[in-house]
DRENDO-1510 file (C-alpha; in Angstrom, 1 decimal, always signed):
<recs>
REC; n; res; u; v; w
REC; 1; UNK; -12.3; -8.3; +2.0 .
REC; 2; UNK; -14.4; -10.5; -0.3 .
REC; 3; UNK; -15.8; -9.3; -3.6 .
REC; 4; UNK; -19.4; -8.1; -3.6 .
REC; 5; UNK; -20.2; -10.8; -6.2 .
REC; 6; UNK; -18.9; -14.2; -5.5 .
REC; 7; UNK; -18.1; -14.7; -9.3 .
REC; 8; UNK; -16.0; -11.6; -9.4 .
REC; 9; UNK; -12.3; -12.4; -9.8 .
REC; 10; UNK; -10.8; -8.9; -10.4 .
REC; 11; UNK; -12.1; -5.6; -9.0 .
REC; 12; UNK; -11.2; -2.0; -9.9 .
REC; 13; UNK; -9.3; +0.3; -7.6 .
REC; 14; UNK; -12.4; +2.5; -7.5 .
REC; 15; UNK; -14.4; -0.5; -6.0 .
REC; 16; UNK; -11.7; -1.4; -3.5 .
REC; 17; UNK; -10.5; +2.0; -2.3 .
REC; 18; UNK; -13.5; +2.9; -0.1 .
REC; 19; UNK; -13.3; -0.5; +1.7 .
REC; 20; UNK; -9.6; +0.3; +2.6 .
REC; 21; UNK; -10.4; +3.8; +3.7 .
REC; 22; UNK; -8.5; +5.6; +1.1 .
REC; 23; UNK; -9.2; +7.5; -2.1 .
REC; 24; UNK; -8.9; +5.8; -5.5 .
REC; 25; UNK; -5.9; +8.1; -6.3 .
REC; 26; UNK; -4.1; +6.9; -3.2 .
REC; 27; UNK; -4.8; +3.3; -4.0 .
REC; 28; UNK; -3.6; +3.6; -7.6 .
REC; 29; UNK; -0.5; +5.3; -6.4 .
REC; 30; UNK; +0.3; +2.5; -3.9 .
REC; 31; UNK; -0.3; +0.0; -6.6 .
REC; 32; UNK; +2.1; +1.8; -9.0 .
REC; 33; UNK; +4.8; +2.2; -6.4 .
REC; 34; UNK; +4.6; -1.3; -4.9 .
REC; 35; UNK; +3.9; -3.1; -8.2 .
REC; 36; UNK; +1.1; -5.0; -6.5 .
REC; 37; UNK; -1.7; -5.2; -9.0 .
REC; 38; UNK; -2.8; -7.1; -12.1 .
REC; 39; UNK; -2.3; -5.2; -15.3 .
REC; 40; UNK; -4.9; -6.1; -17.9 .
REC; 41; UNK; -3.9; -3.5; -20.5 .
REC; 42; UNK; -1.6; -0.5; -20.9 .
REC; 43; UNK; -4.0; +1.8; -19.0 .
REC; 44; UNK; -6.0; -0.7; -16.9 .
REC; 45; UNK; -5.1; -2.3; -13.6 .
REC; 46; UNK; -7.3; -4.6; -11.5 .
REC; 47; UNK; -7.0; -6.1; -8.1 .
REC; 48; UNK; -7.5; -9.7; -7.2 .
REC; 49; UNK; -8.2; -10.7; -3.6 .
REC; 50; UNK; -4.5; -11.8; -3.2 .
REC; 51; UNK; -3.4; -8.4; -4.5 .
REC; 52; UNK; -5.5; -6.6; -2.0 .
REC; 53; UNK; -4.1; -8.6; +0.9 .
REC; 54; UNK; -0.5; -8.1; -0.2 .
REC; 55; UNK; -1.2; -4.4; -0.8 .
REC; 56; UNK; -2.6; -3.9; +2.7 .
REC; 57; UNK; +0.4; -5.7; +4.2 .
REC; 58; UNK; +2.8; -3.5; +2.1 .
REC; 59; UNK; +1.1; -0.3; +3.2 .
REC; 60; UNK; +1.2; -1.3; +6.8 .
REC; 61; UNK; +4.9; -2.3; +6.6 .
REC; 62; UNK; +5.7; +1.0; +4.8 .
REC; 63; UNK; +3.9; +3.1; +7.4 .
REC; 64; UNK; +5.5; +1.2; +10.3 .
REC; 65; UNK; +9.0; +1.6; +8.9 .
REC; 66; UNK; +8.3; +5.4; +8.5 .
REC; 67; UNK; +7.5; +5.6; +12.2 .
REC; 68; UNK; +10.4; +3.4; +13.4 .
REC; 69; UNK; +12.5; +5.5; +15.8 .
REC; 70; UNK; +14.1; +2.7; +17.6 .
REC; 71; UNK; +17.6; +3.3; +16.2 .
REC; 72; UNK; +19.8; +5.5; +18.3 .
REC; 73; UNK; +20.8; +8.7; +16.5 .
REC; 74; UNK; +24.5; +9.2; +15.8 .
REC; 75; UNK; +26.2; +11.5; +18.3 .
REC; 76; UNK; +26.9; +15.0; +17.0 .
REC; 77; UNK; +30.6; +15.4; +16.6 .
REC; 78; UNK; +30.3; +19.1; +17.1 .
REC; 79; UNK; +27.9; +18.9; +20.1 .
REC; 80; UNK; +28.7; +19.5; +23.7 .
REC; 81; UNK; +30.3; +16.8; +25.6 .
REC; 82; UNK; +28.9; +16.3; +29.1 .
</recs>
């Protein structure tokens, strides 16, 4: 995930979203929820290469946690006993 221009330090979510396979709205939402971004002004966020790597890791961890079914469910106190 390297910038198109080697001199580019910050990139917009619109530039990065297609590379990550998501819409710009999804990416902006992930940035807002996770806090992983660089705020340049009140209404403008940008992403540094480090931000992108951290954000990808955050999304993956979040999705893995949502799919974690390894914990045993608590027994139903009103259920049948075998």
